[in-house]
N, C-alpha and C positions, 0 to 999 in steps of 0.2 A: 466244359467237358471236351477232352480231346476226341478225335474221331474214333468211330467204332470199327471193329474188324469182325467179319462174320464168315461162317462156313455153312454149307447146306448138307444135311444128312438125311438119308433115307432110313426109315425105321426098318429094322431087320427082324425076321421071325424070332430070333434068339433074344431080342430086346423085350419081348412080351412076357409078362408075369402071369401068375395063376388067376388074376382078375381080368385078364384080357386086354390090358393096356401096358404101356411102357413102364418097366420097373423103375422105382426111384433111384436105384443104384446106377442105372443107365444114364439118367440125368447128370449124376455126378461125373460119370465118365465123359459125357459130352462137354461139361464145364471144363474138365481137364484138357480134353482134346482141343477146344478152341483156344485156351490159354497157351498151350504148347505151339499150336499153329501160328498164333500171333507172335510169340517170342521168336520162333524160327524165321518168320517173315521179315521182322524189322530189326532184330538185334544183330550187331556186327558179328561175323563169324568168329573172330578171336574171343569175343565175350561169351559166345555160345560154347566155345571150347573150355572156358574157365568156370562157368557157372551152371548150376542146375537149380531148380526151384522146388520147394516142398510146401505143402499146405500146412498152415498153422490152424486155420479155422474155416469152416464152411457154414454159411447161413443160407438156407434155401426155402423159398416160399413156393409151394406147388399150387398152381391155380386151376389148371385143366389137364386132363390126361392126354398124352399122345397115344395114338391108336395104330393098329396094324395098317400098313400101307401109307401112313402119313409121311410127308416130307417136312422136316423141321429146319428152321434157321436158328443157328446158335450165334448170338451176337455178344461181343464183349467190348469193354472199354476199361481203361485204367482209372484208378482213383488216387487218393492221397497216399503218402508213405511216411513212415517213421523210419528210424535207422535200419531195422531189419524186418519191417512189416509193411508189405505192399498190398494195398487194396486193389481188387479187380472185381468188376461188376459184370454180370452175364444175364442175358434174357434168352429164353428159348421160346420161339414162336412157331405156330403151325403155319407153314408156307401158304396154304390155300386161302386162309382168311386173315393172316397176320395176328391171330389171337395169341396173347401171351399165355404160355403154358406153365412157365416157371421163371422165377427171378432169383438171383443169388448174389451174395457178396462173399468173396473168398479172400483170405489173408494169406499171402505167399511170403516165404522167407528164402533169400538167396543163400545157396550153399556152394562152397568152394569144392570143385570136383576132386581135387587131389586130397584135401584133408578131410572132406566129408563134414565140415563144420560150417556154421553160419558165418557169413562174411559181408563186409561192406562192398558196395558196388561203385563203379566209376561214376563220375558226374554225368557222362553221356547216357549210361543206363538209367540213372535216376531221372534224367530229363525225359527219356523215352517212355518210362514205365511208372511215372507218377505225375500228379498235378498238384499245384499249390492249393492249400486250403484257403 
């Protein structure tokens, strides 16, 4: 496994649903936020200007709820890739006890910014954002 990348997020009042804990849709937003932050952090600027990523598939296992006033750690790492399907894994942990709140696997597809269509990526991007099986 290549190294992980993580961000820390404070639960906001607007993240709370009618059951009094963080809404499932917020977890999806956090999964996207950490993926974008990781991409922005390590991808060369010229590649960032050429490519955007769209989700082809989300699989999420919700384990425990995040609650008001929690701080969460959203940790991601890359997985295998096929031509236009790049796996990315994410864990969401409560910062106070490192308890896993959710785990996900997301399949991302690279899109050419100009054409808006799926595109191949450079060998550099493939090496940065995929691991060999």
